[in-house]
N, C-alpha and C positions, 0 to 999 in steps of 0.2 A: 504493501501499501503503500502514495504518496505521502508525503508530510506535508498536514497543508496547518503546521502551525502560526503560523506567520497570517493565515488569509483572515485573520479579524484587520489587517492593514486596508484590507480592500471596503472601498465605497462601498459601500450597498444602500444607498436613498430610497426608501422604499414609498414615501409619495410621491405620487407623477404630478405633481404643476403643470396646469395647463388643462388637463382635461376636463371638458364638458360633459354634462350631461342633461342637456339643452338637444331636444333636435333637432337635427343641421341636414339644410338638403329636403326637405320636405319628409326625412324619415324618422320614422319611434326612434326615439336614443335605446342605447342597449341599460338593461337595467343594471345603478349605480355597483349595488350590491356582488352584482358577474363579475365587471370592474375589479372591483376590492381585491378580487380573489388572485391578483395577477400582482404579487410581490418579489421584491427585489430576497428575500430571503431566501422564499425558497426554490427563486429560479436559479440563486446559486450553487442551492442544497442539490439542487438535481444537475449541477454545469460541474458542481465537485466529484458526485459522482462520475459521469459519462465524462470526464478527460482524467481521473482517474488511472497510475500507473497500475491499475490489475486488472483493468480493459484490455491494453496491452497493442494498445491504437485502435482498438474496432477495427482491428483486418477482416474484412469475408473470407467466411471459411477458417476461420484460427478462431482457440481458444474464447479471444475477447470478441466473438460473433457471439457465442456462445451468449456470453454472461453478458454482454449489453441487449439484445435479445430478450433474456431473459427478464433483465430489469425493467422493459416496456414494457411486456407483456404483461407484470403484475402492478406496473403502476398505472395503466389505463383497466385493468380489473378494480383496482382501490378506490380506483378516480371512482369508477362505476357505469364504464361505457359496454358497447355492448360487441362481443369480436365481430370486427370487419370484414372478415372472409364470411359468406354466405354457407361455408360446409359449417360454423358453428368455429371455429378458430381464430388467435389474431394474425393467423398469419397467414404469408403469402408467398408457397415457395418460387426460389426465382435460379432455375438453373446455369450453372457460368462454369466454364474451361477457366483455369489457372496456368500460361505457360510463362516457364523460367526461360530468360536466355541465358545460356552459359557465355560467363561474362568474359573468356578469354575470344571471342569474336571479334576480328578488323573486318574494316574496308579498305580494301586496295585498289588504288588509279592508278590507272597504267597509260604511258603515251612512251607507245614505242620501247626502249628497250628501258625507261627512268619511269620508276611506280615511287609513289606517297604512300604510305599505311598510316590511316587514322585511326587512334587507338580505342575500342569500347569505350565511354562513359567520357572520358577527358577530350574527348574531336571529336565523335558520333555517340547517342545513341539511338541503337535498331533495333527491333523488332519483327516477327512477324504471327502474325494473329491467326493463320493457318495451326488448325490441330492437327498438326503432324510432330515426329520425332527431330526433325530439320528440316529449313527451309533454304532453299539457296541464288546466288546469283552470279558467274560463272563467263567474264569478259562482255557482259552487260555493256554495248553501249549510252555513254549521256549524256541527255540532250537537256537545254535548259532552256526552259516551256513559258519562266515569265511569273506568275500571278497563278497561270494554271486555270486560270477559268473562261469560263462561258455564260455568259451572260447575255443573249437575244434581247432585252429586254432593254441593254445601253449598248447595244448592236457592239459588241467586246469577244471579241475570241483569242483569244493566247497561243491556241493550237493550230488553226489556219487548216484546217484539214488532216497535218502530217500525221502518217502514223507509228507511232509510239508503243505498238506492241514486242513486247520483253525486251525493252528498252530501261533505261535507271534516268528518272525526270528529275530535274532536279527546279525546286519551284522558290518561292519568295511569300514569306508571311504576311496574313493581309490581303487586304484592298488596293489596286494600282491606288497610286495617291495622285489624285485628278483637284483642280485648282477650279472648276463647276463644279458645285456643293451638289447639282441635280442628277448626278450622277453616283451609282452606287447609294450606298447612304452619308455622300460629304464626310460629316470628321467619323462620324460612326463609322463600326467595320458593319457591315453584312455576314450571311453566312459564306459570301464567296471565299472571307478573309477569314473564318477560320480554319483550325490546321485540318479535323474533321473531315471537310470539303475537299483538302489535299487531297488526300488520303482517298475519298470516293471518285476523286478524279479516275487518278490512277489505276481503279479497277474497273472503271468506266470504260478507260481506256489500256485498259491490257500491257498496263506495266511493271517490269521486273520489279522493278524496286522505285518507292517514291523518298524523296531526300530533299527536306525542310532548309532553309538555309534560317535557323535562329538570330534575332537580331531583340534586342531586351525591348525596344522601346516597341516600335511597333506588336510584337508580341505581347506584352503585357506582364512579361516576368521575366527573371534571369534563366539563364542559362542552369544556376542550378534545379531551379523547379525540374527541366526537363528529364535535369541527371536522375531525379528520384522516377522515373523508370524504368529503370533500369533493371529492377528485380520482378518480381512473378510480376506479374497484370492476367487481368480477365477477361472473357467478354463472353457474352450471351454462347447459347449452345443452337448452332443453328445445321438444320438437313444438309449442308454441303461444307461443312465443318469449316467455313472460311474458305474456303480454297480458291471462292474467284478473284478475291483480295489481292492485291500486288505482295505475290511472293515478304516480299522486305519492305517494312513503313521504317519510316524512325526520320533524325534531325543531326547537323551536321553544326559546328559552331564558325557564327563568320567568319575567327581569322583561318582556319582551314576551307572551309569556303573559297575563298579569297585566292588559297594556297593555288588552291587548286584549277581556279579559274586561271589562274600563273601559266600551270603548266601546258593548259589546254593554252595560250599563248592569247588569252582575253582579258583584260580590264571588266572588273564585276562595277566595280561602281557605273563604267557605260556602259552595260548592257541592264544593269536594273534602270539607268536612267532613260532605258529605248524599252525597256518591259510596262515603264507607264502611257504605253503611246498606246493607239488603236491599233499603228501600223508594225507595232511587232510582231516579231514571227518568228516559233522557235528555233534557235540554236546550234547545231551541231557541234560537242565542244573535242572531237576528236580523240578522246579518254576509253578507256573501260573501266567497269567496275566492278568486282568481285565480292562478296564474302559468303560465309555458311555460319546459319546460326542454328545452332544445336537446342533445344527445348527439354527443358523436364512437363511431359504434361500431367493436371490430377485434373479430376471435372468436382465441385464443391456445387452440394442445394444449399445457398444463401437465402434469406428470407426477408420480406419487407413485412413490415410492422405494422396492425392495421386495425383504427378501431369503429366505431361507427357510435352515435346518438342519433336515432332518429328520431324523423319531424314532426312534428303535431297535426299536422296536415290528412286528412284521409288522401288525400291522390299527391301532394306536393310531396310527400315524406318517401314516393319512389324518384325523387329528384333531388339531385348530390351539388354539394359544395365540398370540397376536398381541399385540405389544407397537408404540407412536404415538406417533411426536412429531410433530410439523408443523414443518418446515423453513424456512418461508415470517415474514416478516416485512412492512414496508411499502416498502420501496426506498428511493426517493429521492422526500422528497415540499417540502414548503415548509419554508424554512429556520427554525429558533429557536438563536438565540446562536450564529450564523455557521453551526451543523450542519446539514446540508438529507440526509445521510443516515443510514435510521432501520436499524441497526446489527441491534438484539432480539438484547442479548448475552444478556440472562437469556429473555427471551421471544421465541426460543425454541430460539436456537443452544445454551443450554446443554441442555436437552430432545431439542434433539439429539444431541450429544455425548452425551449419557446412551446413545443406543441404541445407539451402537457401540459403546461400552462394555462394554455388555451383546450386542451379539455379542461380542465378542472374551470374554464369559466366558465364555459355553455353548460357543463354537470349543473351549475349554480344557476341557471335563470332560473323565475318561477315555473317557465314553461319550455319544452322544447321550441326551436323558431319551425317554421312550416315543412322548412327542406331541409333532409338530415344530413349534417355534418360526417365527412368521412378524415378523421386523422390519420397520415401514411407516412409511418417512418421507415424511408426504402432506402434498398443497401447497394451497395457500387457505384457512387456519384461520381467519386475520385477515380473509377477504373474507365468513365467514358459512359456518365449518366444512365449507367443500367438497370438499376433500380427501375426508375422512373421508365424507361424505355418500357421493360419488360411490362408493368401496369399499363401504360398505354397502347401499348397492345396485344394484349391479354386482359383487360377490366375485369375486374371482381363487377362491376354494376357498369350499362352501359357509359360509353362515353356521348352517345346524345341526348344521356336526360343526368349528365355531368354540367352542372352552372356554369361552375369556373374553377377556376386551380390556382389558390394564393399558395406560394413558395416562399421560405427562409431557410435562408442561407447565411450565416450568420447574423450575430448580433450590434448592433450601436453600445459600445463599453468603455465612451469616451467623453458620457455628458447627453444632458439634454440638445434638442438642437432646435429652432425655427424651423426647420425643412427636413425634406422626404423625402429621398434619391428614385426618381423611379424608372429602374433601364426597359430599355425600351415606350419611354413615355411617347404616347400617339399610338398606341397599338390597338386601344381597347375603351371600349366607354368603361374597364376596371378604374381608369382612372380618376375618372368624372364619382363612383363613389372614394376612394381613397382623399380624392382634391378633399369634398364634402365631411369628411372621417375627421381631416387632420384642418381644416378650418374649425371644429370643433375644438382644437386641440388651442388654437393659437398658433398654427402652423401654414406652411403653402408645402405644395410639391414642386418639385422642381425635377428636370430631364438629369441624366447620365453626366457627370461634369468630367470621364474620359470613354464616350460612344469609342472612340476609335480602338480599346479593348474588346470590344463585344461580351460583355459580360453579359448578354441576354441571351448568348448560346454554351450557358458556361454552367445553366445550373438548370432543376430534373425541371423547370415549370417548360421548359424547350421542349420536353418532349411531349406533354399536353397540348402547347400548340398547334405543331407541329401535324397532330391528328385531330386538332379543328377545334380546341376548346379554351378560349379565351381564360391568358392566364396571366398572373400578377406578380411581380417579381422587385422588392422595391429594398433597398438598404439604405441604412446609418444616413443621415443631413451634413453638411459639410458648416453648414454655421451654426458652431458650438457656442449655446449659452454663455455667456462670462469668458471665451478665450477668445483670440485675434481672427482677424479675415479668413487667414490660409491657415490657419490651427487644424479644422476638420481632415484635408487635402494631404497634409505633411503629416498624420496621425495613420491615413488608409496607408499612404505613400511607404511611409514606417514599417507596418507590419509587410506589406507586401515582399519589400526589401531582406525583412530582420526574421518572422515569420512565415509566413506563409506555407505550407506545405515543407516543416520543418522542423525538429523536434523541440524546438522554443516555443511552439505555439501552445504557450501552458495557460494558469491564468495566472493574472499578472496583476502583482498590487497596487498597480495605478488605477484597475479596472475602476467605469465609476456608473454603474447599475441603473440609474433612475431614466434614462435614454431610453436605455433596454426595455423596462417596463411600461412608459410611455412607445414607445412603438409596438408592442404584442398587445395591447389596446389598443392602439389603432386598429391595426390585422383583425382583430374581434371583433371591433367595430365593424368592421366592411366584412368580415365572413357573415356575420349579425346582420345586414341589410340586404345580403345576397341569399338569404336563405326564406327572406320575409317579401323580396320582391314580386311584383306580379310578373315579372317576366324577364328573360333570362339577358344576360351581356351580351353585346355586340360589338363585331369587329370595326371598325372605322373604317368607311370606303377605301377599297384599293391598295388591304393592307395584303398580305401576302397567305395567311391563313385563312382570310373572309370567304371564300372558295368552299376550301373545305369541309369546313361549317353549314357552310348553305347543303353540301351535298346529305353531311351528316344528317342536319335535319330535315332532310327533301324539299330541299325548296328549287 
């Protein structure tokens, strides 16, 4: 067990100044007794359990999962919620395959008799999602394909019809950087910029390998975060054993990429500049790549934990508002400063604790809301949003009867804020619900201050959105009460640089939880209103997911 004798130093202001009990936006207020159930003391107590060393970093398929799932199941039972699975349990099995690459692998790039070897982890992080003992490329021709984007709505095609089957494609991360803000997402990353899209492009075009060049600013995180993917990785078990994916996927450091281009007689910066134009066409580098990755495989039945509060309306109780938070983190891994347990206190013990806080608050209502509320703690988010993906494609309750998803991935632990950050602001009418709830707290909503980092595609709400369900993902505001104007951004940047996906993401002595309490009460209000509303929230006209929802609802 971890030593928490110093926890008394943490500021835990239970009162949540600024929360109004007045109706807002013409909707009935949440009863104060339910709001008051959300306290900093209980929140911290749950985070302490979830981020304790005894849970071994909450890795899927480990003893840490067993202990985490048992804790959540026991909590939902003690709160008095019903089993969320129609089979009468609190669990949804999620079949995963764990793939661990042999760290002796190396990428060898050749031009004639000259070669350059990229060391595993230091220079290149690569893996295969093939459910097989090994995957390899041998003398695969290397082709630079810019950003790897095919976006007909923006008249953009980085492939220009070139056949890259069996080749190793080298790509840049993020969207093409354009001065024209009407193209792609302007300053905001679109899905075309997300690294998962790059690997999907490799699969689509039959590439033998996909190598993304890592750059910290456009990626949104340092290469050290990528290096965290050198151990076991999970994927959903698919009928084709993932054999249609490129045999090898990975990242290289920027320095190594520049050295490879130099070996090819090319200037990386010049080609990168050309890739930011519609005229760009793939460039053969005149190099070959070889690599063999040997795997250790295991299958894992991981679990989503799900609880339900049945609605009070005889008709609307068969419709659902779904709260999500991922319970998993990275388990036990490579030590940093002597610590090898990746406890993920902020990411996402705090979000999972908020799920329990919301469950208690809803249960404390004098009468359940009209629609049912589902509390879904999902697995394997850190492995690629796998638990939420599994629920979204094999839902326990029909998505056509799911009004909305509210996702919580990390809480505000730096103090009360005057604002609330909406990731993907403008996507749906859920913004209106959140804005009205924030007004009741004397706050405003604002768009993501770092839209270029693509946070909309990096948490579990995205799987609901892809299936057409309006999804809300909000984060801490950045205007912290009583702090300098840049304090919120500086704290966010410090966390990403120092603690994100590292063992140092532990409970901190300087945490201030009154903002977290205020945010949870905000999410409570939004979910309560959604559960009482006469109609489902809608995607905004022109949103990429609106057509999916229209088909889902038979429009």
